[in-house]
py3Dmol code that shows the C-alpha trace and the ligand (Angstrom):
import py3Dmol

protein = """\
ATOM      1  CA  UNK A   1      11.597  -0.506  -2.201  1.00  0.00           C
ATOM      2  CA  UNK A   2      13.112  -3.890  -3.208  1.00  0.00           C
ATOM      3  CA  UNK A   3      10.710  -6.957  -2.835  1.00  0.00           C
ATOM      4  CA  UNK A   4      11.229  -8.342   0.597  1.00  0.00           C
ATOM      5  CA  UNK A   5      12.696 -12.031   0.169  1.00  0.00           C
ATOM      6  CA  UNK A   6      10.993 -12.894   3.398  1.00  0.00           C
ATOM      7  CA  UNK A   7       7.604 -11.770   2.120  1.00  0.00           C
ATOM      8  CA  UNK A   8       7.329 -13.059  -1.520  1.00  0.00           C
ATOM      9  CA  UNK A   9       3.520 -12.938  -1.331  1.00  0.00           C
ATOM     10  CA  UNK A  10       2.506 -10.041   0.865  1.00  0.00           C
ATOM     11  CA  UNK A  11      -1.135  -9.537   1.756  1.00  0.00           C
ATOM     12  CA  UNK A  12      -0.869  -5.942   1.473  1.00  0.00           C
ATOM     13  CA  UNK A  13       1.655  -4.112  -0.745  1.00  0.00           C
ATOM     14  CA  UNK A  14       1.877  -0.344  -0.539  1.00  0.00           C
ATOM     15  CA  UNK A  15       4.058   1.228  -3.258  1.00  0.00           C
ATOM     16  CA  UNK A  16       4.965   4.919  -3.481  1.00  0.00           C
ATOM     17  CA  UNK A  17       1.858   6.161  -1.788  1.00  0.00           C
ATOM     18  CA  UNK A  18       1.713   9.869  -1.414  1.00  0.00           C
ATOM     19  CA  UNK A  19      -1.127  11.996  -0.280  1.00  0.00           C
ATOM     20  CA  UNK A  20      -1.538  15.752  -0.361  1.00  0.00           C
ATOM     21  CA  UNK A  21      -4.219  18.245   0.527  1.00  0.00           C
ATOM     22  CA  UNK A  22      -4.424  21.215  -1.729  1.00  0.00           C
ATOM     23  CA  UNK A  23      -0.789  20.830  -2.815  1.00  0.00           C
ATOM     24  CA  UNK A  24       0.462  20.430   0.793  1.00  0.00           C
ATOM     25  CA  UNK A  25       1.969  17.004   1.174  1.00  0.00           C
ATOM     26  CA  UNK A  26       0.832  14.848   4.119  1.00  0.00           C
ATOM     27  CA  UNK A  27       2.444  11.502   2.866  1.00  0.00           C
ATOM     28  CA  UNK A  28       5.420  11.099   0.517  1.00  0.00           C
ATOM     29  CA  UNK A  29       6.418   8.078  -1.378  1.00  0.00           C
ATOM     30  CA  UNK A  30       5.619   5.511   1.193  1.00  0.00           C
ATOM     31  CA  UNK A  31       6.210   1.842   0.561  1.00  0.00           C
ATOM     32  CA  UNK A  32       5.836  -1.171   2.809  1.00  0.00           C
ATOM     33  CA  UNK A  33       4.398  -4.773   2.916  1.00  0.00           C
ATOM     34  CA  UNK A  34       2.180  -6.530   5.382  1.00  0.00           C
ATOM     35  CA  UNK A  35       2.412 -10.374   5.350  1.00  0.00           C
ATOM     36  CA  UNK A  36      -0.481 -12.815   5.873  1.00  0.00           C
ATOM     37  CA  UNK A  37      -1.339 -12.933   9.566  1.00  0.00           C
ATOM     38  CA  UNK A  38       1.352 -10.364  10.295  1.00  0.00           C
ATOM     39  CA  UNK A  39       0.996  -7.328  12.791  1.00  0.00           C
ATOM     40  CA  UNK A  40       2.592  -4.057  11.337  1.00  0.00           C
ATOM     41  CA  UNK A  41       2.729  -1.201  13.635  1.00  0.00           C
ATOM     42  CA  UNK A  42       2.948   2.402  12.093  1.00  0.00           C
ATOM     43  CA  UNK A  43       4.778   4.551  14.711  1.00  0.00           C
ATOM     44  CA  UNK A  44       5.817   8.228  15.033  1.00  0.00           C
ATOM     45  CA  UNK A  45       5.048  11.506  16.680  1.00  0.00           C
ATOM     46  CA  UNK A  46       1.779  13.264  16.106  1.00  0.00           C
ATOM     47  CA  UNK A  47       1.794  14.716  12.614  1.00  0.00           C
ATOM     48  CA  UNK A  48       3.977  11.859  11.321  1.00  0.00           C
ATOM     49  CA  UNK A  49       1.085  10.732   8.826  1.00  0.00           C
ATOM     50  CA  UNK A  50       0.137   7.636  10.608  1.00  0.00           C
ATOM     51  CA  UNK A  51      -3.546   8.069  10.606  1.00  0.00           C
ATOM     52  CA  UNK A  52      -3.408   9.587   6.934  1.00  0.00           C
ATOM     53  CA  UNK A  53      -1.820   6.365   5.930  1.00  0.00           C
ATOM     54  CA  UNK A  54      -4.472   4.166   7.769  1.00  0.00           C
ATOM     55  CA  UNK A  55      -7.174   6.055   5.950  1.00  0.00           C
ATOM     56  CA  UNK A  56      -5.411   5.856   2.614  1.00  0.00           C
ATOM     57  CA  UNK A  57      -5.161   1.966   3.069  1.00  0.00           C
ATOM     58  CA  UNK A  58      -8.883   1.938   3.488  1.00  0.00           C
ATOM     59  CA  UNK A  59      -9.573   4.360   0.508  1.00  0.00           C
ATOM     60  CA  UNK A  60     -11.074   6.726   3.089  1.00  0.00           C
ATOM     61  CA  UNK A  61      -9.095   9.925   2.758  1.00  0.00           C
ATOM     62  CA  UNK A  62     -11.029  13.117   3.150  1.00  0.00           C
ATOM     63  CA  UNK A  63     -12.623  15.083   0.178  1.00  0.00           C
ATOM     64  CA  UNK A  64      -9.924  17.235  -1.400  1.00  0.00           C
ATOM     65  CA  UNK A  65      -7.090  14.876  -0.910  1.00  0.00           C
ATOM     66  CA  UNK A  66      -4.877  13.845  -3.862  1.00  0.00           C
ATOM     67  CA  UNK A  67      -3.679  10.211  -3.637  1.00  0.00           C
ATOM     68  CA  UNK A  68      -1.019   8.638  -5.810  1.00  0.00           C
ATOM     69  CA  UNK A  69       1.036   5.353  -5.594  1.00  0.00           C
ATOM     70  CA  UNK A  70      -0.818   1.974  -5.173  1.00  0.00           C
ATOM     71  CA  UNK A  71      -2.170  -0.059  -2.337  1.00  0.00           C
ATOM     72  CA  UNK A  72      -2.601  -3.647  -3.332  1.00  0.00           C
ATOM     73  CA  UNK A  73      -4.458  -6.404  -1.602  1.00  0.00           C
ATOM     74  CA  UNK A  74      -3.173  -9.708  -2.912  1.00  0.00           C
ATOM     75  CA  UNK A  75      -1.818  -7.875  -5.907  1.00  0.00           C
ATOM     76  CA  UNK A  76      -5.003  -6.103  -6.870  1.00  0.00           C
ATOM     77  CA  UNK A  77      -6.090  -2.495  -6.027  1.00  0.00           C
ATOM     78  CA  UNK A  78      -8.154  -2.011  -2.995  1.00  0.00           C
ATOM     79  CA  UNK A  79     -11.575  -0.829  -3.833  1.00  0.00           C
ATOM     80  CA  UNK A  80     -14.693   0.685  -1.979  1.00  0.00           C
ATOM     81  CA  UNK A  81     -16.220  -2.839  -2.298  1.00  0.00           C
ATOM     82  CA  UNK A  82     -13.428  -4.386   0.012  1.00  0.00           C
ATOM     83  CA  UNK A  83     -14.408  -1.961   2.775  1.00  0.00           C
ATOM     84  CA  UNK A  84     -16.134  -3.835   5.605  1.00  0.00           C
ATOM     85  CA  UNK A  85     -15.591  -7.177   3.780  1.00  0.00           C
ATOM     86  CA  UNK A  86     -11.885  -7.794   3.112  1.00  0.00           C
ATOM     87  CA  UNK A  87     -10.670  -4.767   5.212  1.00  0.00           C
ATOM     88  CA  UNK A  88     -12.063  -3.363   8.335  1.00  0.00           C
ATOM     89  CA  UNK A  89     -11.375  -0.579  10.571  1.00  0.00           C
ATOM     90  CA  UNK A  90     -11.044  -0.322  14.280  1.00  0.00           C
ATOM     91  CA  UNK A  91     -11.320   3.452  14.948  1.00  0.00           C
ATOM     92  CA  UNK A  92      -9.914   5.420  17.818  1.00  0.00           C
ATOM     93  CA  UNK A  93     -13.355   6.793  18.938  1.00  0.00           C
ATOM     94  CA  UNK A  94     -15.524   3.940  19.669  1.00  0.00           C
ATOM     95  CA  UNK A  95     -18.357   6.076  20.981  1.00  0.00           C
ATOM     96  CA  UNK A  96     -18.834   7.955  17.653  1.00  0.00           C
ATOM     97  CA  UNK A  97     -18.279   4.636  15.679  1.00  0.00           C
ATOM     98  CA  UNK A  98     -21.361   3.154  17.316  1.00  0.00           C
ATOM     99  CA  UNK A  99     -24.787   4.246  16.866  1.00  0.00           C
ATOM    100  CA  UNK A 100     -26.360   5.660  20.129  1.00  0.00           C
ATOM    101  CA  UNK A 101     -29.998   4.636  19.143  1.00  0.00           C
ATOM    102  CA  UNK A 102     -29.537   1.048  18.241  1.00  0.00           C
ATOM    103  CA  UNK A 103     -28.520  -2.075  20.511  1.00  0.00           C
ATOM    104  CA  UNK A 104     -24.999  -2.911  19.942  1.00  0.00           C
ATOM    105  CA  UNK A 105     -25.762  -6.554  18.871  1.00  0.00           C
ATOM    106  CA  UNK A 106     -28.503  -5.182  16.231  1.00  0.00           C
ATOM    107  CA  UNK A 107     -25.747  -3.095  14.791  1.00  0.00           C
ATOM    108  CA  UNK A 108     -23.426  -6.087  14.384  1.00  0.00           C
ATOM    109  CA  UNK A 109     -26.159  -8.112  12.972  1.00  0.00           C
ATOM    110  CA  UNK A 110     -26.960  -5.488  10.274  1.00  0.00           C
ATOM    111  CA  UNK A 111     -23.230  -5.439   9.261  1.00  0.00           C
ATOM    112  CA  UNK A 112     -23.406  -9.152   8.949  1.00  0.00           C
ATOM    113  CA  UNK A 113     -26.629  -9.024   6.817  1.00  0.00           C
ATOM    114  CA  UNK A 114     -25.319  -6.243   4.539  1.00  0.00           C
ATOM    115  CA  UNK A 115     -22.104  -8.318   3.675  1.00  0.00           C
ATOM    116  CA  UNK A 116     -22.907 -12.063   4.007  1.00  0.00           C
ATOM    117  CA  UNK A 117     -26.657 -11.844   3.219  1.00  0.00           C
ATOM    118  CA  UNK A 118     -27.698 -14.122   6.169  1.00  0.00           C
ATOM    119  CA  UNK A 119     -31.170 -14.349   7.469  1.00  0.00           C
ATOM    120  CA  UNK A 120     -32.095 -12.170  10.397  1.00  0.00           C
ATOM    121  CA  UNK A 121     -31.904 -15.028  12.770  1.00  0.00           C
ATOM    122  CA  UNK A 122     -28.557 -16.199  11.424  1.00  0.00           C
ATOM    123  CA  UNK A 123     -27.144 -12.707  11.454  1.00  0.00           C
ATOM    124  CA  UNK A 124     -28.197 -12.245  15.056  1.00  0.00           C
ATOM    125  CA  UNK A 125     -26.533 -15.358  16.099  1.00  0.00           C
ATOM    126  CA  UNK A 126     -23.253 -14.474  14.293  1.00  0.00           C
ATOM    127  CA  UNK A 127     -23.303 -11.123  15.992  1.00  0.00           C
ATOM    128  CA  UNK A 128     -23.753 -12.574  19.508  1.00  0.00           C
ATOM    129  CA  UNK A 129     -20.793 -15.010  18.865  1.00  0.00           C
ATOM    130  CA  UNK A 130     -18.709 -12.066  17.659  1.00  0.00           C
ATOM    131  CA  UNK A 131     -19.366 -10.225  20.823  1.00  0.00           C
ATOM    132  CA  UNK A 132     -18.494 -13.292  23.025  1.00  0.00           C
ATOM    133  CA  UNK A 133     -15.354 -13.764  21.097  1.00  0.00           C
ATOM    134  CA  UNK A 134     -14.342 -10.267  22.476  1.00  0.00           C
ATOM    135  CA  UNK A 135     -15.501 -11.123  25.885  1.00  0.00           C
ATOM    136  CA  UNK A 136     -18.812  -9.376  25.900  1.00  0.00           C
ATOM    137  CA  UNK A 137     -21.614 -11.819  27.096  1.00  0.00           C
ATOM    138  CA  UNK A 138     -24.422 -12.539  24.507  1.00  0.00           C
ATOM    139  CA  UNK A 139     -26.825 -11.365  27.114  1.00  0.00           C
ATOM    140  CA  UNK A 140     -25.430  -7.702  26.626  1.00  0.00           C
ATOM    141  CA  UNK A 141     -25.976  -7.685  22.886  1.00  0.00           C
ATOM    142  CA  UNK A 142     -29.322  -5.885  23.462  1.00  0.00           C
ATOM    143  CA  UNK A 143     -27.538  -2.971  25.388  1.00  0.00           C
ATOM    144  CA  UNK A 144     -26.868   0.329  23.896  1.00  0.00           C
ATOM    145  CA  UNK A 145     -23.244   1.744  23.531  1.00  0.00           C
ATOM    146  CA  UNK A 146     -23.673   4.388  26.269  1.00  0.00           C
ATOM    147  CA  UNK A 147     -24.399   1.488  28.629  1.00  0.00           C
ATOM    148  CA  UNK A 148     -20.916   0.052  27.919  1.00  0.00           C
ATOM    149  CA  UNK A 149     -17.662   1.101  29.697  1.00  0.00           C
ATOM    150  CA  UNK A 150     -14.988   2.644  27.493  1.00  0.00           C
ATOM    151  CA  UNK A 151     -13.147  -0.814  27.347  1.00  0.00           C
ATOM    152  CA  UNK A 152     -16.383  -2.560  26.431  1.00  0.00           C
ATOM    153  CA  UNK A 153     -17.215  -0.156  23.642  1.00  0.00           C
ATOM    154  CA  UNK A 154     -13.617  -0.714  22.292  1.00  0.00           C
ATOM    155  CA  UNK A 155     -14.316  -4.582  22.363  1.00  0.00           C
ATOM    156  CA  UNK A 156     -17.562  -3.876  20.638  1.00  0.00           C
ATOM    157  CA  UNK A 157     -15.913  -1.967  17.673  1.00  0.00           C
ATOM    158  CA  UNK A 158     -13.329  -4.901  17.513  1.00  0.00           C
ATOM    159  CA  UNK A 159     -16.206  -7.348  17.196  1.00  0.00           C
ATOM    160  CA  UNK A 160     -17.854  -5.069  14.636  1.00  0.00           C
ATOM    161  CA  UNK A 161     -14.472  -5.184  12.587  1.00  0.00           C
ATOM    162  CA  UNK A 162     -14.020  -8.875  12.894  1.00  0.00           C
ATOM    163  CA  UNK A 163     -17.709  -9.931  12.352  1.00  0.00           C
ATOM    164  CA  UNK A 164     -17.391 -10.412   8.609  1.00  0.00           C
ATOM    165  CA  UNK A 165     -13.908 -12.058   8.879  1.00  0.00           C
ATOM    166  CA  UNK A 166     -11.809  -9.447   7.028  1.00  0.00           C
ATOM    167  CA  UNK A 167      -8.412 -10.327   5.812  1.00  0.00           C
ATOM    168  CA  UNK A 168      -6.873  -7.034   7.007  1.00  0.00           C
ATOM    169  CA  UNK A 169      -7.781  -4.917   9.989  1.00  0.00           C
ATOM    170  CA  UNK A 170      -6.546  -1.363  10.328  1.00  0.00           C
ATOM    171  CA  UNK A 171      -6.561  -0.168  13.863  1.00  0.00           C
ATOM    172  CA  UNK A 172      -6.101   3.675  14.276  1.00  0.00           C
ATOM    173  CA  UNK A 173      -4.902   4.307  17.896  1.00  0.00           C
ATOM    174  CA  UNK A 174      -7.507   2.035  19.091  1.00  0.00           C
ATOM    175  CA  UNK A 175      -6.781   2.463  22.846  1.00  0.00           C
ATOM    176  CA  UNK A 176      -5.799   6.001  23.309  1.00  0.00           C
ATOM    177  CA  UNK A 177      -8.541   6.978  25.604  1.00  0.00           C
ATOM    178  CA  UNK A 178      -8.190   4.161  27.993  1.00  0.00           C
ATOM    179  CA  UNK A 179      -6.096   3.494  31.024  1.00  0.00           C
ATOM    180  CA  UNK A 180      -2.901   1.493  30.512  1.00  0.00           C
ATOM    181  CA  UNK A 181      -4.132  -1.837  31.958  1.00  0.00           C
ATOM    182  CA  UNK A 182      -7.298  -1.793  29.692  1.00  0.00           C
ATOM    183  CA  UNK A 183      -5.130  -0.836  26.887  1.00  0.00           C
ATOM    184  CA  UNK A 184      -3.037  -3.750  26.839  1.00  0.00           C
ATOM    185  CA  UNK A 185      -6.077  -5.913  27.436  1.00  0.00           C
ATOM    186  CA  UNK A 186      -7.786  -4.593  24.324  1.00  0.00           C
ATOM    187  CA  UNK A 187      -4.639  -4.882  22.147  1.00  0.00           C
ATOM    188  CA  UNK A 188      -4.270  -8.479  23.348  1.00  0.00           C
ATOM    189  CA  UNK A 189      -7.974  -9.231  22.261  1.00  0.00           C
ATOM    190  CA  UNK A 190      -7.414  -7.448  18.827  1.00  0.00           C
ATOM    191  CA  UNK A 191      -4.125  -9.434  18.206  1.00  0.00           C
ATOM    192  CA  UNK A 192      -5.697 -12.611  19.324  1.00  0.00           C
ATOM    193  CA  UNK A 193      -8.856 -12.224  17.274  1.00  0.00           C
ATOM    194  CA  UNK A 194      -6.627 -11.401  14.292  1.00  0.00           C
ATOM    195  CA  UNK A 195      -4.513 -14.636  14.994  1.00  0.00           C
ATOM    196  CA  UNK A 196      -7.605 -16.711  15.414  1.00  0.00           C
ATOM    197  CA  UNK A 197      -9.018 -15.694  11.990  1.00  0.00           C
ATOM    198  CA  UNK A 198      -5.747 -15.423  10.179  1.00  0.00           C
ATOM    199  CA  UNK A 199      -6.140 -11.599   9.624  1.00  0.00           C
ATOM    200  CA  UNK A 200      -3.246  -9.313   9.205  1.00  0.00           C
ATOM    201  CA  UNK A 201      -3.377  -6.156  11.356  1.00  0.00           C
ATOM    202  CA  UNK A 202      -2.021  -2.527  10.767  1.00  0.00           C
ATOM    203  CA  UNK A 203      -1.802  -0.951  14.130  1.00  0.00           C
ATOM    204  CA  UNK A 204      -1.412   2.777  14.451  1.00  0.00           C
ATOM    205  CA  UNK A 205       0.219   3.685  17.786  1.00  0.00           C
ATOM    206  CA  UNK A 206       2.621   6.148  19.363  1.00  0.00           C
ATOM    207  CA  UNK A 207       3.241   3.587  22.080  1.00  0.00           C
ATOM    208  CA  UNK A 208       6.523   1.689  21.527  1.00  0.00           C
ATOM    209  CA  UNK A 209       5.776  -0.574  24.602  1.00  0.00           C
ATOM    210  CA  UNK A 210       2.694  -1.897  22.640  1.00  0.00           C
ATOM    211  CA  UNK A 211       4.778  -2.295  19.518  1.00  0.00           C
ATOM    212  CA  UNK A 212       7.227  -4.492  21.331  1.00  0.00           C
ATOM    213  CA  UNK A 213       4.404  -6.517  22.909  1.00  0.00           C
ATOM    214  CA  UNK A 214       2.107  -6.860  19.939  1.00  0.00           C
ATOM    215  CA  UNK A 215       3.825  -6.388  16.575  1.00  0.00           C
ATOM    216  CA  UNK A 216       5.803  -8.176  14.335  1.00  0.00           C
ATOM    217  CA  UNK A 217       7.264  -5.401  12.011  1.00  0.00           C
ATOM    218  CA  UNK A 218       7.130  -1.743  12.423  1.00  0.00           C
ATOM    219  CA  UNK A 219       7.315   1.285  10.210  1.00  0.00           C
ATOM    220  CA  UNK A 220       8.765   4.446  11.758  1.00  0.00           C
ATOM    221  CA  UNK A 221       7.244   7.572  10.092  1.00  0.00           C
ATOM    222  CA  UNK A 222       8.540  11.148  10.354  1.00  0.00           C
ATOM    223  CA  UNK A 223       6.818  14.019   8.557  1.00  0.00           C
ATOM    224  CA  UNK A 224       4.875  11.750   6.197  1.00  0.00           C
ATOM    225  CA  UNK A 225       7.993   9.818   5.270  1.00  0.00           C
ATOM    226  CA  UNK A 226       9.451   6.363   6.208  1.00  0.00           C
ATOM    227  CA  UNK A 227      12.400   6.591   8.446  1.00  0.00           C
ATOM    228  CA  UNK A 228      12.909   2.948   9.094  1.00  0.00           C
ATOM    229  CA  UNK A 229      10.918  -0.211   8.463  1.00  0.00           C
ATOM    230  CA  UNK A 230      11.572  -3.722   9.399  1.00  0.00           C
ATOM    231  CA  UNK A 231      11.211  -6.461  12.095  1.00  0.00           C
ATOM    232  CA  UNK A 232      10.449  -5.223  15.619  1.00  0.00           C
ATOM    233  CA  UNK A 233      12.997  -7.375  17.216  1.00  0.00           C
ATOM    234  CA  UNK A 234      15.672  -5.801  15.125  1.00  0.00           C
ATOM    235  CA  UNK A 235      14.600  -2.240  15.397  1.00  0.00           C
ATOM    236  CA  UNK A 236      13.783  -2.023  19.066  1.00  0.00           C
ATOM    237  CA  UNK A 237      17.106  -3.746  20.036  1.00  0.00           C
ATOM    238  CA  UNK A 238      19.272  -1.774  17.679  1.00  0.00           C
ATOM    239  CA  UNK A 239      17.679   1.328  15.939  1.00  0.00           C
ATOM    240  CA  UNK A 240      19.647   2.659  12.938  1.00  0.00           C
ATOM    241  CA  UNK A 241      17.799   5.837  12.011  1.00  0.00           C
ATOM    242  CA  UNK A 242      18.646   8.651  14.278  1.00  0.00           C
ATOM    243  CA  UNK A 243      14.743   9.463  14.434  1.00  0.00           C
ATOM    244  CA  UNK A 244      14.117   5.850  15.686  1.00  0.00           C
ATOM    245  CA  UNK A 245      17.077   6.170  18.059  1.00  0.00           C
ATOM    246  CA  UNK A 246      15.636   9.263  19.433  1.00  0.00           C
ATOM    247  CA  UNK A 247      12.121   7.847  19.942  1.00  0.00           C
ATOM    248  CA  UNK A 248      13.416   4.878  21.848  1.00  0.00           C
ATOM    249  CA  UNK A 249      15.720   7.133  23.947  1.00  0.00           C
ATOM    250  CA  UNK A 250      12.455   8.805  25.313  1.00  0.00           C
ATOM    251  CA  UNK A 251      11.212   5.500  26.712  1.00  0.00           C
ATOM    252  CA  UNK A 252      11.381   4.975  30.415  1.00  0.00           C
ATOM    253  CA  UNK A 253      13.742   2.275  31.428  1.00  0.00           C
ATOM    254  CA  UNK A 254      13.774  -0.143  34.629  1.00  0.00           C
ATOM    255  CA  UNK A 255      15.863   2.463  36.466  1.00  0.00           C
ATOM    256  CA  UNK A 256      13.885   5.579  35.731  1.00  0.00           C
ATOM    257  CA  UNK A 257      12.561   7.092  39.032  1.00  0.00           C
ATOM    258  CA  UNK A 258       8.804   7.360  39.294  1.00  0.00           C
ATOM    259  CA  UNK A 259       7.284  10.728  38.098  1.00  0.00           C
ATOM    260  CA  UNK A 260      10.721  11.746  36.845  1.00  0.00           C
ATOM    261  CA  UNK A 261      10.634  13.744  33.603  1.00  0.00           C
ATOM    262  CA  UNK A 262      11.343  11.654  30.413  1.00  0.00           C
ATOM    263  CA  UNK A 263      13.746  13.028  27.811  1.00  0.00           C
ATOM    264  CA  UNK A 264      12.219  14.221  24.393  1.00  0.00           C
ATOM    265  CA  UNK A 265      13.718  14.654  21.042  1.00  0.00           C
ATOM    266  CA  UNK A 266      14.793  18.469  20.941  1.00  0.00           C
ATOM    267  CA  UNK A 267      12.501  20.571  18.576  1.00  0.00           C
ATOM    268  CA  UNK A 268       9.180  19.809  17.117  1.00  0.00           C
ATOM    269  CA  UNK A 269       8.024  17.893  13.960  1.00  0.00           C
ATOM    270  CA  UNK A 270       7.502  20.212  11.110  1.00  0.00           C
ATOM    271  CA  UNK A 271       4.058  21.443  10.179  1.00  0.00           C
ATOM    272  CA  UNK A 272       2.639  20.042   6.992  1.00  0.00           C
ATOM    273  CA  UNK A 273       3.846  22.161   4.073  1.00  0.00           C
ATOM    274  CA  UNK A 274       6.916  23.383   6.198  1.00  0.00           C
ATOM    275  CA  UNK A 275       9.077  20.302   5.701  1.00  0.00           C
ATOM    276  CA  UNK A 276      12.745  21.392   5.081  1.00  0.00           C
ATOM    277  CA  UNK A 277      14.629  20.543   1.939  1.00  0.00           C
ATOM    278  CA  UNK A 278      16.750  17.446   2.105  1.00  0.00           C
ATOM    279  CA  UNK A 279      16.056  14.911   5.228  1.00  0.00           C
ATOM    280  CA  UNK A 280      12.841  16.203   7.045  1.00  0.00           C
ATOM    281  CA  UNK A 281      14.451  15.304  10.340  1.00  0.00           C
ATOM    282  CA  UNK A 282      17.584  17.276   9.758  1.00  0.00           C
ATOM    283  CA  UNK A 283      16.704  20.402  11.793  1.00  0.00           C
ATOM    284  CA  UNK A 284      16.304  18.001  14.880  1.00  0.00           C
ATOM    285  CA  UNK A 285      19.086  15.517  14.130  1.00  0.00           C
ATOM    286  CA  UNK A 286      22.412  15.523  16.161  1.00  0.00           C
ATOM    287  CA  UNK A 287      24.123  13.672  13.197  1.00  0.00           C
ATOM    288  CA  UNK A 288      22.954  15.980  10.404  1.00  0.00           C
ATOM    289  CA  UNK A 289      25.776  17.099   7.790  1.00  0.00           C
ATOM    290  CA  UNK A 290      25.580  19.529   4.997  1.00  0.00           C
ATOM    291  CA  UNK A 291      24.203  16.831   2.546  1.00  0.00           C
ATOM    292  CA  UNK A 292      21.227  16.114   5.002  1.00  0.00           C
ATOM    293  CA  UNK A 293      20.048  19.672   4.414  1.00  0.00           C
ATOM    294  CA  UNK A 294      19.942  19.356   0.670  1.00  0.00           C
ATOM    295  CA  UNK A 295      19.374  15.779  -0.324  1.00  0.00           C
ATOM    296  CA  UNK A 296      16.416  13.683   0.861  1.00  0.00           C
ATOM    297  CA  UNK A 297      17.590  10.221   1.766  1.00  0.00           C
ATOM    298  CA  UNK A 298      16.008   7.310  -0.002  1.00  0.00           C
ATOM    299  CA  UNK A 299      15.211   4.079   1.971  1.00  0.00           C
ATOM    300  CA  UNK A 300      18.031   1.681   1.616  1.00  0.00           C
ATOM    301  CA  UNK A 301      18.380  -1.972   2.788  1.00  0.00           C
ATOM    302  CA  UNK A 302      20.608  -2.331   5.973  1.00  0.00           C
ATOM    303  CA  UNK A 303      20.869  -5.078   8.385  1.00  0.00           C
ATOM    304  CA  UNK A 304      17.442  -6.624   7.491  1.00  0.00           C
ATOM    305  CA  UNK A 305      15.457  -3.579   7.519  1.00  0.00           C
ATOM    306  CA  UNK A 306      15.000  -0.351   5.358  1.00  0.00           C
ATOM    307  CA  UNK A 307      16.569   2.853   6.585  1.00  0.00           C
ATOM    308  CA  UNK A 308      16.127   6.248   5.135  1.00  0.00           C
ATOM    309  CA  UNK A 309      19.371   7.945   6.218  1.00  0.00           C
ATOM    310  CA  UNK A 310      22.576   9.183   4.727  1.00  0.00           C
ATOM    311  CA  UNK A 311      24.889   8.206   7.600  1.00  0.00           C
ATOM    312  CA  UNK A 312      28.203   6.355   6.392  1.00  0.00           C
ATOM    313  CA  UNK A 313      28.235   4.192   9.423  1.00  0.00           C
ATOM    314  CA  UNK A 314      25.034   2.262   8.304  1.00  0.00           C
ATOM    315  CA  UNK A 315      27.262   0.733   5.568  1.00  0.00           C
ATOM    316  CA  UNK A 316      29.302  -1.037   8.173  1.00  0.00           C
ATOM    317  CA  UNK A 317      26.565  -2.494  10.290  1.00  0.00           C
TER     318      UNK A 317
END
"""
ligand_1 = """\
8
LIG
S 19.874 11.749 6.604
Fe 21.106 13.024 8.193
S 19.594 14.524 9.144
Fe 18.423 12.552 8.425
S 18.434 11.111 9.867
Fe 20.281 10.703 8.666
S 22.003 11.820 9.561
Fe 19.949 12.757 10.449
"""
view = py3Dmol.view(width=600, height=400)
view.addModel(protein, "pdb")
view.setStyle({"model": 0}, {"cartoon": {"style": "trace"}})
view.addModel(ligand_1, "xyz")
view.setStyle({"model": 1}, {"stick": {}})
view.zoomTo()
view.show()
């Protein structure tokens, strides 16, 4: 990947990131940047490698994973010491992320004390204000997580992620278990908290509507590889990678009748370890040629984004 002239000093620079499990590739040669204060969405179907990428950014890949390539924060490799301080996670499952035995406010105060070394009193005050910043009244800081609704629990894990003012927040499908209205509220809170503190956000999601509403830039992933990467307003208006085009064609439009069946991309993503030679999307791609089945397309710069595709017509965009 060439350095992006619009991002001369990215907060996060990922270069050639690959992850495999016992020789089975889960991510392959991924490169992208995240600018200061920017929201980058990682999108794609299940099995695209979005969550593995999120974990690799945090240095939290499971035991047995082999990781190569680099993840740089302000030009220096991310280390375990950055976790919870400079980089924080908003997990998908807030119920498991919060302790059932300690009051929520106490858990936040502990996180503050362990990183900032504040007194008990000051840490408690900081925890309360972090909860208020996400719309949870300070009076509820003594409640336990099981006393919260799903939306409030998700607010609490956002408060937990933001309480030490990280530079980068990684949110892994943070609203999957919530109803659509609550999902949008939670994503709005997350984005607003990041904007208020200057933090960048990497948002893992399969929801292209949320990408359009909340992200600046997007990386479309397929079978652990990058299919298309660039500004949201360009890609959503005019996708160039056939896989992105297929994903967008599955979205409902204003004229879609209620309860009608939405189109899907024919076929299924390959299982890890069963990715075809050449372009991983070739078995499902209506534009595939003989070359696509033998030669993996390298991402190339086209029309203000990166696209991994052999199609000749991309040259004339
Ligand atoms: S490289 Fe070929 S198979 Fe892959 S997306 Fe492009 S046209 Fe389709």
